[in-house]
C-alpha positions as CSV (number, residue, x, y, z in Angstrom):
1,M,-152.9,24.8,-143.9
2,P,-156.0,26.9,-143.7
3,P,-156.2,30.6,-144.5
4,F,-156.2,33.6,-141.9
5,T,-159.9,35.4,-142.8
6,G,-163.1,37.0,-141.1
7,S,-163.8,39.4,-138.9
8,G,-165.0,40.2,-135.5
9,D,-164.1,37.2,-132.8
10,D,-165.7,35.1,-134.7
11,A,-163.8,31.4,-135.2
12,C,-161.6,31.0,-138.1
13,V,-160.5,28.1,-138.3
14,A,-161.3,25.4,-135.9
15,T,-159.4,22.1,-136.1
16,N,-159.4,19.2,-133.5
17,L,-156.2,17.4,-132.5
18,E,-154.9,14.6,-130.6
19,L,-151.3,15.2,-128.7
20,F,-149.3,13.2,-126.6
21,A,-148.8,15.5,-123.6
22,D,-145.3,13.9,-122.7
23,Y,-143.7,15.5,-120.2
24,F,-146.9,17.1,-118.9
25,Q,-147.1,19.5,-121.7
26,I,-148.1,20.0,-125.2
27,H,-146.2,23.0,-126.8
28,V,-146.9,26.4,-129.4
29,L,-144.3,27.8,-131.2
30,D,-143.2,30.0,-133.5
31,D,-142.5,28.1,-137.2
32,V,-138.7,29.5,-137.6
33,S,-137.7,29.9,-133.7
34,E,-134.6,28.3,-132.5
35,A,-137.0,26.9,-130.4
36,T,-138.5,24.2,-133.1
37,E,-135.0,22.9,-132.9
38,T,-134.0,23.4,-129.1
39,G,-137.2,22.9,-127.0
40,I,-138.1,25.4,-124.4
41,G,-138.0,23.2,-121.4
42,D,-135.9,26.7,-119.7
43,V,-139.0,27.9,-119.4
44,W,-140.3,25.5,-116.6
45,T,-140.1,27.3,-113.5
46,D,-141.4,26.7,-110.1
47,Q,-144.1,29.6,-110.9
48,A,-144.4,28.2,-114.6
49,V,-145.3,24.5,-113.1
50,L,-148.1,26.5,-111.3
51,D,-149.2,28.5,-113.7
52,G,-149.2,25.5,-116.5
53,L,-147.4,27.8,-118.9
54,G,-143.6,28.7,-119.4
55,V,-143.2,31.4,-121.6
56,A,-140.8,32.4,-124.3
57,E,-141.1,35.2,-126.8
58,H,-141.5,32.4,-130.0
59,A,-142.5,29.5,-127.7
60,L,-145.3,28.5,-125.1
61,A,-145.0,25.3,-122.8
62,I,-148.7,24.4,-121.7
63,G,-149.0,22.8,-118.9
64,T,-151.2,19.2,-118.6
65,A,-152.4,17.3,-115.7
66,V,-151.3,14.4,-117.8
67,N,-148.5,12.7,-119.2
68,V,-151.5,10.6,-121.8
69,T,-152.7,12.0,-125.4
70,V,-155.1,14.9,-124.5
71,D,-157.9,16.6,-126.8
72,V,-156.5,19.4,-128.6
73,T,-159.0,22.5,-130.5
74,I,-157.3,25.2,-132.4
75,D,-159.7,27.9,-132.8
76,L,-157.6,30.5,-135.0
77,L,-159.6,33.8,-134.8
78,T,-159.5,37.7,-135.5
79,G,-159.9,39.2,-132.4
80,R,-160.2,38.7,-128.8
81,P,-162.7,36.1,-127.8
82,G,-165.5,36.7,-124.4
83,D,-164.8,35.2,-121.8
84,D,-166.1,31.8,-121.0
85,S,-163.6,30.8,-118.3
86,D,-166.6,29.2,-116.2
87,D,-166.7,26.6,-118.8
88,F,-163.7,25.6,-117.4
89,D,-161.2,24.2,-115.3
90,H,-157.6,26.4,-115.6
91,V,-157.7,29.1,-117.8
92,V,-154.0,31.7,-118.9
93,E,-153.2,33.9,-121.5
94,A,-149.9,35.0,-122.8
95,S,-148.4,36.2,-125.7
96,L,-146.0,35.2,-128.6
97,N,-144.2,36.2,-131.3
98,L,-144.8,34.6,-134.6
99,A,-142.3,36.3,-136.4
100,S,-142.9,33.9,-139.5
101,G,-146.8,34.1,-139.7
102,R,-147.0,30.6,-139.2
103,M,-147.9,28.9,-135.9
104,V,-147.1,25.3,-135.2
105,V,-148.8,23.4,-132.1
106,L,-147.3,20.0,-130.9
107,G,-146.8,17.5,-128.3
108,C,-143.7,18.5,-126.6
109,T,-141.5,15.4,-128.5
110,D,-142.8,15.0,-131.7
111,Y,-141.9,15.9,-134.7
112,G,-142.1,19.6,-135.6
113,P,-142.3,19.4,-139.7
114,D,-145.1,16.5,-138.9
115,A,-146.7,18.8,-136.4
116,A,-149.6,21.0,-137.4
117,H,-149.1,24.6,-138.8
118,F,-151.1,27.0,-139.0
119,D,-150.9,30.8,-141.0
120,M,-151.4,33.5,-138.6
121,P,-150.5,37.3,-139.5
122,A,-147.0,37.8,-138.6
123,G,-146.2,39.6,-135.2
124,W,-147.4,39.4,-131.7
125,T,-150.4,36.7,-131.2
126,R,-152.3,36.3,-128.3
127,I,-152.8,32.8,-127.1
128,R,-155.4,31.7,-124.3
129,T,-155.4,28.3,-123.1
130,S,-158.7,26.9,-121.5
131,R,-158.4,23.2,-119.9
132,R,-160.9,21.2,-118.5
133,N,-161.7,17.3,-117.1
134,L,-158.9,17.9,-115.1
135,E,-159.7,16.1,-111.9
136,A,-161.2,13.2,-114.2
137,A,-157.9,12.8,-116.6
138,A,-155.6,13.3,-113.8
139,F,-157.1,10.4,-111.6
140,P,-159.0,8.3,-113.7
141,D,-161.7,5.7,-112.3
142,P,-159.4,2.7,-112.5
143,D,-162.2,0.5,-113.3
144,C,-162.7,3.3,-116.7
145,E,-159.7,4.0,-117.8
146,D,-159.0,4.9,-121.5
147,E,-162.5,6.3,-121.3
148,P,-163.4,10.0,-123.5
149,E,-164.5,10.9,-120.3
150,D,-161.3,10.6,-118.8
151,M,-159.3,12.3,-121.3
152,E,-158.0,16.0,-120.8
153,E,-159.1,18.6,-123.4
154,I,-157.9,21.5,-123.9
155,R,-158.6,24.7,-126.6
156,L,-155.9,27.1,-128.1
157,Q,-157.6,30.5,-129.1
158,A,-154.7,32.9,-131.3
159,W,-155.7,36.1,-132.2
160,P,-153.4,39.1,-133.7
161,A,-152.8,41.3,-130.3
162,P,-150.3,43.5,-129.1
163,Y,-147.7,42.3,-126.3
164,A,-149.1,42.0,-123.4
165,L,-147.6,40.0,-119.9
166,P,-148.7,36.7,-119.0
167,D,-152.2,36.4,-117.0
168,I,-153.4,33.6,-114.9
169,I,-157.3,33.7,-115.3
170,K,-158.3,30.7,-113.3
171,R,-156.2,28.1,-111.6
172,W,-157.2,25.1,-110.9
173,T,-155.2,23.4,-108.2
174,P,-155.5,19.4,-107.6
175,P,-156.7,17.7,-105.0
176,D,-154.5,16.1,-102.3
177,A,-154.3,12.5,-104.1
């Protein structure tokens, strides 16, 4: 697990993962939260599904456009990043209480101890989730399925910040199928 170091809004740690987005979601959790044992299914209200973001104090459920493997990049930052939402289809932010000082990123049916763990300062952390390639992933060309250009890409940016309400910065609406 890489240490949290650096200054400004520079990425201190960048990690790439491929996660199975079972049930159209991935999770970001505090390492010792109850959610690691019991799940966070109760966060999926109608509004959370629309927002692609389910929020609990120690856990976030990030909605995906697909029920398959997604590309995930995690950037651990020391400060708020600049706005690059024009490069993405859907962008949301929420606060996560990392009481343990360790963040866990995993598919919703992954085994917690085997998941990616990251050291962060203990306390409130802001998580910005930026997703792109959603239409190609959700409605792939049947002649080109399982191609890299059909994979949903998710970037998680995390930085220490006081608690703030969730924010839907940019909303993607799927086209009519």
